[in-house]
N, C-alpha and C positions, 0 to 999 in steps of 0.2 A: 273574444268572439263567443266562447262558450257561456260566459257570464251574461252577455247580451241576449243570447238565445234563451237562457234560463229565465231571465227577467221577462222576456216576451211571452214565454210559456206560462209563467205565473200570472201575468196580466190577463192572458186569454182564459185561464182557469177561473180567475175572479170574475171576469165579465160573463163567461159562460155560466158561472154559479149564480150570478144575479138573474139571468134569464130563466134558469131552471127553478130558482127560488120563487120567481114571480109566477111561473106557470104551475109548478107541481107542489110548491110549499117548501118550508124551511128544512124539514126532515130529509126530503129528497135532495135538496141542495147540499146539505152537509155530507150525505152519502156520496154524491157525485164528486164533490171537491176532494174528499179523502181518496176516492178511487183514482182520480186524475193525479194526485200527488204521489201515490204509491206507484203508479205507472211511470212517472218521471224518475223516481228513485230507482226503479228496476232497470231503466235504460242507462243509468250512470255506471252500474257495475257491469262492465263488458268483459274485462280481462280478469279472471280469478287469480292470476299470478301477479297482478299489479300490487305494489306495496303502497299502502295508504299512509300518508305522512300526517303527523299531528301538527298543531298550530305552531309549536316552537320550531320544528324542522322547516316548515314552510316559511316562517318569518326569517330564520337564519339564511335560508336559500336566497330569498329576495333581497336581503340586506347586504349580502356579500358581493 
């Protein structure tokens, strides 16, 4: 479900970026998209005590 929500968010950012680019120009579009992406990344880090797993650990967890 988190992955689906993330994909919907990215799609909304891209569509919103198209509208911003059409109205305000490409420079404003690139600034808006980078601002939205950093906003999404800041939401992901909610618990500072959470251990972040690397790719090998995630793969071994899902394969066992």
